[in-house]
C-alpha positions in Angstrom: -19.3 -18.1 20.2 -19.0 -14.3 20.6 -17.2 -12.6 17.7 -14.0 -10.7 18.7 -14.1 -7.0 18.7 -11.6 -4.8 16.7 -9.2 -4.4 19.6 -9.1 -8.2 20.3 -8.4 -8.8 16.6 -5.6 -6.2 16.7 -4.0 -7.7 19.8 -4.2 -11.2 18.2 -2.1 -9.9 15.3 0.4 -8.0 17.4 1.0 -11.1 19.5 2.2 -12.8 16.4 4.9 -10.3 15.4 8.1 -12.2 15.9 11.1 -10.9 17.9 13.4 -9.1 15.5 10.6 -7.7 13.3 8.2 -4.7 13.3 4.9 -4.2 11.6 3.2 -0.9 10.5 0.0 0.3 11.8 -1.6 -0.3 8.4 -0.2 -3.8 8.2 -1.7 -4.7 11.6 -5.0 -3.2 10.5 -5.0 -5.2 7.3 -4.1 -8.5 9.1 -6.8 -7.8 11.7 -9.4 -7.7 9.0 -9.8 -4.0 8.0 -7.0 -2.1 6.1 -8.7 1.1 7.2 -8.2 0.5 10.9 -4.6 2.0 11.1 -5.8 4.7 13.5 -7.8 2.2 15.5 -4.6 0.1 15.9 -3.0 3.2 17.5 -5.9 3.6 19.9 -5.9 -0.1 20.8 -2.1 -0.1 21.5 -2.3 3.0 23.6 -4.6 1.1 26.0 -2.9 -2.3 25.7 -4.1 -4.3 28.7 -1.0 -6.7 28.6 2.2 -4.9 27.5 4.2 -8.0 28.4 2.1 -10.3 26.3 1.1 -8.0 23.5 4.4 -6.4 22.2 3.0 -3.1 21.0 6.4 -1.7 20.8 6.9 -3.7 17.6 4.4 -1.5 15.7 5.7 1.6 13.9 4.6 3.9 11.2 4.7 2.8 7.5 8.0 4.6 7.2 9.4 3.0 10.3 9.1 5.9 12.7 8.8 5.0 16.4 6.0 6.6 18.4 6.9 9.8 20.2 4.0 9.1 22.6 4.7 5.4 23.3 2.2 4.7 26.1 4.6 2.6 28.1 7.6 4.8 28.7 7.8 7.1 25.7 9.8 6.8 22.5 13.1 6.1 24.3 11.5 3.1 25.9 10.2 1.9 22.6 13.6 2.2 21.0 15.2 0.3 24.0 12.7 -2.5 23.6 13.3 -2.7 19.8 17.0 -2.6 20.2 16.8 -5.4 22.8 15.0 -7.4 20.0 18.0 -6.8 17.7 16.3 -4.1 15.7 18.4 -1.1 14.8 16.8 2.3 15.3 18.5 5.3 13.7 17.2 8.8 14.5 13.9 7.4 15.6 13.4 5.2 12.5 13.6 1.4 11.8 14.7 0.3 8.4 11.5 -1.2 7.1 13.2 -3.0 4.3 15.4 -4.9 6.7 13.0 -5.3 9.7 9.4 -5.4 8.5 7.5 -8.6 9.3 7.0 -10.1 5.9 3.3 -11.0 6.4 0.6 -9.2 4.5 3.0 -6.8 2.8 2.5 -8.4 -0.7 -1.0 -7.1 -0.5 0.3 -3.5 -0.5 0.4 -2.7 3.2 
């Protein structure tokens, strides 16, 4: 069986982020197998082959900032999608204490 590449591992993690939660780039990187892949996560999400099935809009910076260059409609579209999930966005930021997906964060991501 062929081993998955980095992007496939990242997409597998992002698919698991439940509605109503966000994850940070570093958190996704850690869960995908390499905590140093935060930038790779950004690259992978920018070329997301399945925006409907891989909810890349649920990935934000570690401080909760939405992406100003969200690949599928800009930051306003990302905010709209997050708010449709029930996530409050204030001045371009998500409250990570309230909305961060609680998986992997005990490990310091």
